[in-house]
N, C-alpha and C positions, 0 to 999 in steps of 0.2 A: 478444412474448417467445417464444423457442424452447422447446418442451416437450422436456426431456431425460428424461422418464419420472419414476419415483418418486425422491424425494430420499433420499440416504443417511441412515441412522440416526445421530443424534448420537454422537460419539466413535468411530464406526467408522473404519477406515483411509481410506475414500473421503470421509467427512465432513471429516476433518482436512486432507485435500488439496484441498478445494473452492476455497480461495483461490489455489492455484498458477496456474491459467490466467489469472486476473485480473492477478496480479503479473507473470507472464510477458508479458502484453500491455502492461502499463505499461513494463516494461524494454525491450521492442521499440520502443515509441513513443519512448522517450527516446533510444535508440540511433539510430533513424531521423531524429531531430531534431538529431543531432550531439552529444548528451550522452554522455560517456564513462562507460558503466556498467561498473564494476569487478567486481561480483558481485551476485547476488540469490538469496534463498532463502525458504522457507516455514518458519514456526515454529508447530506445530500446536495449541497448547492454551492456553486460559483467560486471556485471549481468544486466538482464533486471530489470528496476526499474520504479517507477512512483512517482509523487509528488502531494500532496494535501496541499494547503495553506489555513489556517483558521484564523479567527480573534480571537486573544487570549484575555486574561484579560487585562484590562486597555489599550485597543486599540492596543496592540502589535500584531504581526503576528507570527504564529507558522507554521513551515514546517514539515509536516508528510511525510515520504518517506518509500515506500515499496520496497523491492528487493527480488529476487527469491532465495537468499541464507539465508537471516537473518530476513525476515519478516518486521515488522513495527518499525520505529524509528522516533524520533521527536526532535526538538530543536527550540528555539526562533530565529527569523530571525534578522540579523543585518540590517543596513541601505542599504547595497548592495544586500540584499536578501539571504544571506548565513546563515546557522546555524553553529556556531562554534563547532568544533569537541568535545571540552571539555564540551560542554553543551548538547551533544546528549545523549538521553536515548532511550532504546529499550522497546517497549511494550511487556508485558509477555503473548502474546496471540498466539504464534506459527508462523508458516510460512505463512499459507493462511487461516486466520480466516474468518468466515462468516462476510459479511459487517456489519450486526447489532452488532456483537461483537466488531468490530473495532470502530464503532460509539460510543458504550458504553464506550470503553476505552478512546477515545478522549474526550468525555464529562467528564469523571473522571479527566483527565489531566487538562482540562479547569476549573474544579471546585477545583483544588488543591489536588486531591486524585490520587493515583495510578501512581506515577511518572515513574516507570519502572527502569530498571538497566542500568548501563553504559557499561557493558561488552557485546560485540557483540556476539550473538549466531550464530552458523553456522549449519543450518539444512541440507544443501545440497550444492553442487557446481553448478554453472551455466553450467558446462560441463556435468552434469548428464542427458543426453538427453533421455534415455530410462527408467527413474524411475517412470513414471506415472504422474509426476507433470504437464506436458503440458495438459494432459487430464483433470486434475482438473481445470486448467485455462480455457480450452476450454468450460467447462460446463457453464461458465458465459456468453458466447456468445449466448446461447440458449434463445429464447424468454421466458420471465417469470422467468429467473434465478435470477433476482434481488430480 
């Protein structure tokens, strides 16, 4: 793992932005694999999460959301931009899968394979500050980590 120096203090501006390079890398992998990424952004708090919107089958949109407790989930977006909770599915790739693994799982979903489960996994709590997770996220900010 690349050492990026000291980790940011929880809830500092740098800390809430730690997921950005990871989600940017996922969006880049998706686009490189031919998936139409319509938008992506970071949502910084409790738990930190991020969203990637892709063009689904038959012109619909799918919202893929990653959070620091449960990993990746997705659902079809309604007219107001929300994914109804009853339609949410969790990708079975763990908490912080490599961007290429996420891209492969998204392509499977778009192809109608690998739908995922509806029960939310809990890998950690957003309050687990000293568990090494932030160091894993920080590794994506290093040049060439994509």
